[in-house]
TIVO-2410 file (N, C-alpha, C; in nm, 3 decimals):
# residues 128
REC num residu      c1      c2      c3 atome chaine
REC   1      X   6.868   5.525   8.055     N      A
REC   1      X   6.936   5.637   8.116    CA      A
REC   1      X   6.839   5.714   8.203     C      A
REC   2      X   6.890   5.758   8.319     N      A
REC   2      X   6.804   5.831   8.411    CA      A
REC   2      X   6.790   5.977   8.370     C      A
REC   3      X   6.698   6.043   8.436     N      A
REC   3      X   6.673   6.185   8.412    CA      A
REC   3      X   6.786   6.268   8.470     C      A
REC   4      X   6.847   6.355   8.390     N      A
REC   4      X   6.957   6.438   8.440    CA      A
REC   4      X   6.907   6.556   8.523     C      A
REC   5      X   6.778   6.583   8.518     N      A
REC   5      X   6.722   6.695   8.592    CA      A
REC   5      X   6.668   6.652   8.727     C      A
REC   6      X   6.752   6.586   8.804     N      A
REC   6      X   6.714   6.549   8.941    CA      A
REC   6      X   6.735   6.670   9.031     C      A
REC   7      X   6.669   6.675   9.147     N      A
REC   7      X   6.688   6.790   9.237    CA      A
REC   7      X   6.835   6.812   9.274     C      A
REC   8      X   6.911   6.706   9.294     N      A
REC   8      X   7.053   6.720   9.329    CA      A
REC   8      X   7.133   6.783   9.216     C      A
REC   9      X   7.108   6.739   9.092     N      A
REC   9      X   7.178   6.796   8.977    CA      A
REC   9      X   7.142   6.942   8.955     C      A
REC  10      X   7.017   6.977   8.977     N      A
REC  10      X   6.974   7.116   8.960    CA      A
REC  10      X   7.045   7.206   9.061     C      A
REC  11      X   7.058   7.161   9.183     N      A
REC  11      X   7.127   7.240   9.286    CA      A
REC  11      X   7.273   7.260   9.248     C      A
REC  12      X   7.339   7.154   9.202     N      A
REC  12      X   7.478   7.165   9.160    CA      A
REC  12      X   7.490   7.265   9.046     C      A
REC  13      X   7.400   7.258   8.949     N      A
REC  13      X   7.403   7.349   8.835    CA      A
REC  13      X   7.387   7.494   8.883     C      A
REC  14      X   7.298   7.520   8.975     N      A
REC  14      X   7.275   7.656   9.025    CA      A
REC  14      X   7.400   7.708   9.097     C      A
REC  15      X   7.462   7.625   9.180     N      A
REC  15      X   7.582   7.666   9.252    CA      A
REC  15      X   7.696   7.699   9.153     C      A
REC  16      X   7.715   7.615   9.053     N      A
REC  16      X   7.820   7.638   8.954    CA      A
REC  16      X   7.789   7.766   8.876     C      A
REC  17      X   7.665   7.787   8.837     N      A
REC  17      X   7.627   7.907   8.761    CA      A
REC  17      X   7.653   8.034   8.843     C      A
REC  18      X   7.618   8.032   8.970     N      A
REC  18      X   7.641   8.148   9.056    CA      A
REC  18      X   7.791   8.176   9.066     C      A
REC  19      X   7.872   8.071   9.082     N      A
REC  19      X   8.017   8.089   9.090    CA      A
REC  19      X   8.074   8.148   8.961     C      A
REC  20      X   8.027   8.101   8.848     N      A
REC  20      X   8.074   8.154   8.719    CA      A
REC  20      X   8.036   8.300   8.703     C      A
REC  21      X   7.914   8.334   8.736     N      A
REC  21      X   7.868   8.473   8.724    CA      A
REC  21      X   7.950   8.564   8.816     C      A
REC  22      X   7.974   8.520   8.939     N      A
REC  22      X   8.053   8.601   9.033    CA      A
REC  22      X   8.196   8.619   8.981     C      A
REC  23      X   8.255   8.515   8.928     N      A
REC  23      X   8.391   8.524   8.875    CA      A
REC  23      X   8.400   8.618   8.756     C      A
REC  24      X   8.306   8.610   8.666     N      A
REC  24      X   8.305   8.699   8.550    CA      A
REC  24      X   8.283   8.843   8.594     C      A
REC  25      X   8.192   8.866   8.688     N      A
REC  25      X   8.167   9.002   8.737    CA      A
REC  25      X   8.292   9.060   8.800     C      A
REC  26      X   8.365   8.980   8.878     N      A
REC  26      X   8.487   9.029   8.941    CA      A
REC  26      X   8.593   9.062   8.838     C      A
REC  27      X   8.610   8.974   8.738     N      A
REC  27      X   8.711   8.998   8.635    CA      A
REC  27      X   8.677   9.121   8.553     C      A
REC  28      X   8.554   9.134   8.510     N      A
REC  28      X   8.513   9.248   8.429    CA      A
REC  28      X   8.515   9.375   8.513     C      A
REC  29      X   8.471   9.366   8.637     N      A
REC  29      X   8.470   9.483   8.725    CA      A
REC  29      X   8.610   9.536   8.749     C      A
REC  30      X   8.706   9.447   8.771     N      A
REC  30      X   8.844   9.489   8.792    CA      A
REC  30      X   8.902   9.555   8.669     C      A
REC  31      X   8.867   9.504   8.551     N      A
REC  31      X   8.917   9.564   8.428    CA      A
REC  31      X   8.856   9.701   8.404     C      A
REC  32      X   8.727   9.714   8.431     N      A
REC  32      X   8.661   9.841   8.402    CA      A
REC  32      X   8.695   9.948   8.504     C      A
REC  33      X   8.727   9.910   8.626     N      A
REC  33      X   8.761  10.009   8.729    CA      A
REC  33      X   8.911  10.031   8.737     C      A
REC  34      X   8.991   9.954   8.664     N      A
REC  34      X   9.135   9.972   8.666    CA      A
REC  34      X   9.199   9.925   8.795     C      A
REC  35      X   9.132   9.837   8.868     N      A
REC  35      X   9.186   9.788   8.993    CA      A
REC  35      X   9.239   9.647   8.974     C      A
REC  36      X   9.328   9.608   9.062     N      A
REC  36      X   9.378   9.472   9.059    CA      A
REC  36      X   9.312   9.394   9.171     C      A
REC  37      X   9.333   9.265   9.171     N      A
REC  37      X   9.270   9.180   9.272    CA      A
REC  37      X   9.307   9.222   9.413     C      A
REC  38      X   9.430   9.262   9.433     N      A
REC  38      X   9.477   9.291   9.568    CA      A
REC  38      X   9.433   9.428   9.617     C      A
REC  39      X   9.406   9.522   9.529     N      A
REC  39      X   9.364   9.653   9.576    CA      A
REC  39      X   9.217   9.656   9.611     C      A
REC  40      X   9.144   9.551   9.576     N      A
REC  40      X   9.004   9.541   9.614    CA      A
REC  40      X   8.988   9.469   9.748     C      A
REC  41      X   9.098   9.427   9.809     N      A
REC  41      X   9.092   9.364   9.939    CA      A
REC  41      X   9.063   9.216   9.936     C      A
REC  42      X   9.081   9.150   9.824     N      A
REC  42      X   9.047   9.010   9.817    CA      A
REC  42      X   9.161   8.919   9.859     C      A
REC  43      X   9.275   8.921   9.789     N      A
REC  43      X   9.386   8.834   9.825    CA      A
REC  43      X   9.474   8.903   9.929     C      A
REC  44      X   9.547   9.001   9.885     N      A
REC  44      X   9.634   9.074   9.977    CA      A
REC  44      X   9.568   9.202  10.021     C      A
REC  45      X   9.641   9.280  10.096     N      A
REC  45      X   9.591   9.409  10.142    CA      A
REC  45      X   9.670   9.518  10.072     C      A
REC  46      X   9.601   9.623  10.031     N      A
REC  46      X   9.672   9.735   9.970    CA      A
REC  46      X   9.766   9.793  10.075     C      A
REC  47      X   9.890   9.812  10.038     N      A
REC  47      X   9.993   9.858  10.130    CA      A
REC  47      X  10.034  10.000  10.089     C      A
REC  48      X  10.055  10.085  10.188     N      A
REC  48      X  10.096  10.222  10.162    CA      A
REC  48      X  10.226  10.221  10.082     C      A
REC  49      X  10.228  10.297   9.975     N      A
REC  49      X  10.345  10.301   9.887    CA      A
REC  49      X  10.465  10.360   9.962     C      A
REC  50      X  10.579  10.295   9.948     N      A
REC  50      X  10.703  10.340  10.010    CA      A
REC  50      X  10.803  10.363   9.898     C      A
REC  51      X  10.852  10.485   9.888     N      A
REC  51      X  10.951  10.520   9.785    CA      A
REC  51      X  11.090  10.509   9.846     C      A
REC  52      X  11.174  10.427   9.786     N      A
REC  52      X  11.312  10.413   9.831    CA      A
REC  52      X  11.393  10.523   9.762     C      A
REC  53      X  11.458  10.606   9.842     N      A
REC  53      X  11.534  10.717   9.784    CA      A
REC  53      X  11.679  10.679   9.756     C      A
REC  54      X  11.734  10.587   9.834     N      A
REC  54      X  11.872  10.544   9.815    CA      A
REC  54      X  11.873  10.415   9.734     C      A
REC  55      X  11.902  10.428   9.605     N      A
REC  55      X  11.906  10.309   9.518    CA      A
REC  55      X  12.047  10.281   9.469     C      A
REC  56      X  12.145  10.317   9.549     N      A
REC  56      X  12.284  10.286   9.519    CA      A
REC  56      X  12.314  10.149   9.579     C      A
REC  57      X  12.328  10.049   9.493     N      A
REC  57      X  12.346   9.911   9.540    CA      A
REC  57      X  12.467   9.895   9.631     C      A
REC  58      X  12.568   9.979   9.617     N      A
REC  58      X  12.688   9.967   9.702    CA      A
REC  58      X  12.658  10.002   9.848     C      A
REC  59      X  12.546  10.066   9.875     N      A
REC  59      X  12.507  10.101  10.011    CA      A
REC  59      X  12.437   9.985  10.083     C      A
REC  60      X  12.413   9.877  10.013     N      A
REC  60      X  12.340   9.762  10.067    CA      A
REC  60      X  12.429   9.637  10.063     C      A
REC  61      X  12.506   9.614  10.169     N      A
REC  61      X  12.599   9.501  10.167    CA      A
REC  61      X  12.534   9.363  10.186     C      A
REC  62      X  12.409   9.361  10.230     N      A
REC  62      X  12.340   9.234  10.256    CA      A
REC  62      X  12.226   9.218  10.157     C      A
REC  63      X  12.201   9.094  10.115     N      A
REC  63      X  12.088   9.071  10.025    CA      A
REC  63      X  12.040   8.927  10.038     C      A
REC  64      X  11.914   8.910  10.001     N      A
REC  64      X  11.851   8.778  10.005    CA      A
REC  64      X  11.739   8.776   9.902     C      A
REC  65      X  11.715   8.660   9.844     N      A
REC  65      X  11.600   8.639   9.756    CA      A
REC  65      X  11.497   8.557   9.831     C      A
REC  66      X  11.374   8.606   9.833     N      A
REC  66      X  11.266   8.537   9.903    CA      A
REC  66      X  11.158   8.495   9.803     C      A
REC  67      X  11.127   8.366   9.795     N      A
REC  67      X  11.016   8.323   9.710    CA      A
REC  67      X  10.884   8.361   9.779     C      A
REC  68      X  10.796   8.426   9.706     N      A
REC  68      X  10.673   8.480   9.764    CA      A
REC  68      X  10.552   8.405   9.708     C      A
REC  69      X  10.461   8.369   9.795     N      A
REC  69      X  10.338   8.304   9.754    CA      A
REC  69      X  10.219   8.396   9.772     C      A
REC  70      X  10.117   8.373   9.692     N      A
REC  70      X   9.992   8.447   9.705    CA      A
REC  70      X   9.978   8.565   9.611     C      A
REC  71      X  10.078   8.591   9.529     N      A
REC  71      X  10.071   8.703   9.435    CA      A
REC  71      X  10.006   8.656   9.305     C      A
REC  72      X   9.914   8.737   9.252     N      A
REC  72      X   9.850   8.699   9.127    CA      A
REC  72      X   9.851   8.811   9.023     C      A
REC  73      X   9.903   8.929   9.058     N      A
REC  73      X   9.908   9.039   8.962    CA      A
REC  73      X  10.019   9.136   9.001     C      A
REC  74      X  10.045   9.234   8.916     N      A
REC  74      X  10.150   9.331   8.945    CA      A
REC  74      X  10.117   9.414   9.070     C      A
REC  75      X   9.989   9.436   9.095     N      A
REC  75      X   9.950   9.508   9.217    CA      A
REC  75      X   9.993   9.432   9.342     C      A
REC  76      X   9.981   9.300   9.337     N      A
REC  76      X  10.027   9.217   9.449    CA      A
REC  76      X  10.179   9.232   9.467     C      A
REC  77      X  10.253   9.226   9.357     N      A
REC  77      X  10.399   9.240   9.364    CA      A
REC  77      X  10.436   9.376   9.421     C      A
REC  78      X  10.364   9.480   9.380     N      A
REC  78      X  10.390   9.615   9.433    CA      A
REC  78      X  10.362   9.620   9.583     C      A
REC  79      X  10.255   9.555   9.627     N      A
REC  79      X  10.223   9.552   9.770    CA      A
REC  79      X  10.335   9.487   9.850     C      A
REC  80      X  10.388   9.376   9.799     N      A
REC  80      X  10.497   9.307   9.869    CA      A
REC  80      X  10.620   9.398   9.874     C      A
REC  81      X  10.653   9.462   9.762     N      A
REC  81      X  10.769   9.551   9.760    CA      A
REC  81      X  10.750   9.666   9.859     C      A
REC  82      X  10.633   9.726   9.862     N      A
REC  82      X  10.608   9.837   9.955    CA      A
REC  82      X  10.619   9.791  10.100     C      A
REC  83      X  10.567   9.672  10.128     N      A
REC  83      X  10.574   9.619  10.264    CA      A
REC  83      X  10.719   9.600  10.308     C      A
REC  84      X  10.799   9.542  10.220     N      A
REC  84      X  10.940   9.519  10.253    CA      A
REC  84      X  11.017   9.650  10.261     C      A
REC  85      X  10.988   9.744  10.172     N      A
REC  85      X  11.057   9.872  10.171    CA      A
REC  85      X  11.021   9.958  10.292     C      A
REC  86      X  10.915   9.921  10.361     N      A
REC  86      X  10.877   9.992  10.483    CA      A
REC  86      X  10.970   9.960  10.599     C      A
REC  87      X  11.056   9.861  10.585     N      A
REC  87      X  11.153   9.826  10.689    CA      A
REC  87      X  11.276   9.913  10.668     C      A
REC  88      X  11.318   9.981  10.773     N      A
REC  88      X  11.431  10.075  10.764    CA      A
REC  88      X  11.554  10.009  10.705     C      A
REC  89      X  11.620  10.079  10.614     N      A
REC  89      X  11.744  10.031  10.554    CA      A
REC  89      X  11.726   9.923  10.451     C      A
REC  90      X  11.603   9.909  10.398     N      A
REC  90      X  11.573   9.802  10.303    CA      A
REC  90      X  11.535   9.859  10.168     C      A
REC  91      X  11.580   9.791  10.064     N      A
REC  91      X  11.540   9.823   9.927    CA      A
REC  91      X  11.505   9.690   9.862     C      A
REC  92      X  11.378   9.671   9.834     N      A
REC  92      X  11.331   9.545   9.777    CA      A
REC  92      X  11.267   9.569   9.641     C      A
REC  93      X  11.291   9.475   9.550     N      A
REC  93      X  11.222   9.472   9.422    CA      A
REC  93      X  11.158   9.334   9.410     C      A
REC  94      X  11.041   9.330   9.350     N      A
REC  94      X  10.967   9.204   9.341    CA      A
REC  94      X  10.937   9.174   9.195     C      A
REC  95      X  10.969   9.053   9.153     N      A
REC  95      X  10.943   9.008   9.017    CA      A
REC  95      X  10.825   8.912   9.019     C      A
REC  96      X  10.715   8.954   8.959     N      A
REC  96      X  10.594   8.872   8.959    CA      A
REC  96      X  10.616   8.742   8.882     C      A
REC  97      X  10.690   8.749   8.770     N      A
REC  97      X  10.713   8.629   8.687    CA      A
REC  97      X  10.779   8.517   8.763     C      A
REC  98      X  10.883   8.550   8.840     N      A
REC  98      X  10.954   8.447   8.916    CA      A
REC  98      X  10.899   8.435   9.058     C      A
REC  99      X  10.805   8.524   9.093     N      A
REC  99      X  10.745   8.529   9.227    CA      A
REC  99      X  10.854   8.535   9.335     C      A
REC 100      X  10.949   8.627   9.311     N      A
REC 100      X  11.063   8.641   9.401    CA      A
REC 100      X  11.082   8.786   9.441     C      A
REC 101      X  11.110   8.807   9.569     N      A
REC 101      X  11.147   8.939   9.619    CA      A
REC 101      X  11.298   8.939   9.637     C      A
REC 102      X  11.364   9.034   9.571     N      A
REC 102      X  11.508   9.052   9.590    CA      A
REC 102      X  11.522   9.165   9.691     C      A
REC 103      X  11.573   9.131   9.809     N      A
REC 103      X  11.580   9.226   9.920    CA      A
REC 103      X  11.725   9.261   9.947     C      A
REC 104      X  11.753   9.391   9.943     N      A
REC 104      X  11.885   9.443   9.978    CA      A
REC 104      X  11.871   9.515  10.111     C      A
REC 105      X  11.974   9.506  10.194     N      A
REC 105      X  11.966   9.568  10.326    CA      A
REC 105      X  12.097   9.632  10.366     C      A
REC 106      X  12.086   9.742  10.439     N      A
REC 106      X  12.203   9.809  10.495    CA      A
REC 106      X  12.246   9.744  10.625     C      A
REC 107      X  12.160   9.658  10.678     N      A
REC 107      X  12.183   9.590  10.807    CA      A
REC 107      X  12.182   9.439  10.784     C      A
REC 108      X  12.239   9.361  10.876     N      A
REC 108      X  12.233   9.215  10.861    CA      A
REC 108      X  12.088   9.169  10.838     C      A
REC 109      X  12.073   9.068  10.756     N      A
REC 109      X  11.940   9.019  10.718    CA      A
REC 109      X  11.864   8.968  10.839     C      A
REC 110      X  11.741   9.018  10.853     N      A
REC 110      X  11.649   8.971  10.957    CA      A
REC 110      X  11.531   8.906  10.884     C      A
REC 111      X  11.550   8.780  10.849     N      A
REC 111      X  11.451   8.710  10.767    CA      A
REC 111      X  11.314   8.707  10.834     C      A
REC 112      X  11.311   8.696  10.966     N      A
REC 112      X  11.183   8.694  11.038    CA      A
REC 112      X  11.107   8.825  11.019     C      A
REC 113      X  11.179   8.937  11.020     N      A
REC 113      X  11.114   9.068  11.000    CA      A
REC 113      X  11.057   9.078  10.859     C      A
REC 114      X  11.132   9.027  10.760     N      A
REC 114      X  11.084   9.031  10.622    CA      A
REC 114      X  10.961   8.941  10.607     C      A
REC 115      X  10.965   8.823  10.665     N      A
REC 115      X  10.850   8.733  10.658    CA      A
REC 115      X  10.728   8.795  10.723     C      A
REC 116      X  10.746   8.863  10.835     N      A
REC 116      X  10.634   8.928  10.904    CA      A
REC 116      X  10.575   9.039  10.818     C      A
REC 117      X  10.659   9.118  10.753     N      A
REC 117      X  10.610   9.226  10.667    CA      A
REC 117      X  10.531   9.170  10.550     C      A
REC 118      X  10.581   9.064  10.489     N      A
REC 118      X  10.511   9.000  10.377    CA      A
REC 118      X  10.378   8.944  10.425     C      A
REC 119      X  10.378   8.877  10.539     N      A
REC 119      X  10.256   8.818  10.595    CA      A
REC 119      X  10.154   8.927  10.629     C      A
REC 120      X  10.200   9.038  10.688     N      A
REC 120      X  10.110   9.148  10.723    CA      A
REC 120      X  10.045   9.210  10.598     C      A
REC 121      X  10.114   9.200  10.485     N      A
REC 121      X  10.059   9.252  10.359    CA      A
REC 121      X   9.960   9.154  10.296     C      A
REC 122      X   9.951   9.031  10.350     N      A
REC 122      X   9.854   8.935  10.300    CA      A
REC 122      X   9.913   8.828  10.210     C      A
REC 123      X  10.045   8.813  10.211     N      A
REC 123      X  10.113   8.714  10.126    CA      A
REC 123      X  10.199   8.625  10.217     C      A
REC 124      X  10.283   8.541  10.160     N      A
REC 124      X  10.367   8.455  10.246    CA      A
REC 124      X  10.498   8.423  10.176     C      A
REC 125      X  10.598   8.398  10.258     N      A
REC 125      X  10.729   8.356  10.208    CA      A
REC 125      X  10.726   8.204  10.200     C      A
REC 126      X  10.763   8.151  10.084     N      A
REC 126      X  10.763   8.008  10.062    CA      A
REC 126      X  10.892   7.951  10.120     C      A
REC 127      X  10.879   7.854  10.208     N      A
REC 127      X  10.995   7.787  10.268    CA      A
REC 127      X  11.043   7.679  10.174     C      A
REC 128      X  11.169   7.685  10.138     N      A
REC 128      X  11.225   7.584  10.048    CA      A
REC 128      X  11.294   7.472  10.123     C      A
***
């Protein structure tokens, strides 16, 4: 059997060790600071919170479910919801478990506008 401590193996070990340390630091840092992955600017972008005041479903005659990609935590789901709710006449809720945005609208559905808002927030609509 050959020596496992060849220069190539040592380099691979160092790269893997650095990656593990960085991953652990990010995970522990996020827990200790109370931040999620998306609010630190890594996956998605933190989106200005939008509060929907009209939550009467009868006021929203149009609706669509959009499968969303790129979400990894509740902060990501909140960012997607805020991005969609920033579109006039829209009330969106996002379920992280199913990775789906349920979008209600007072106006005919403009799927391109919703996709653009999701993309601008740092996520994407999955095409089925």
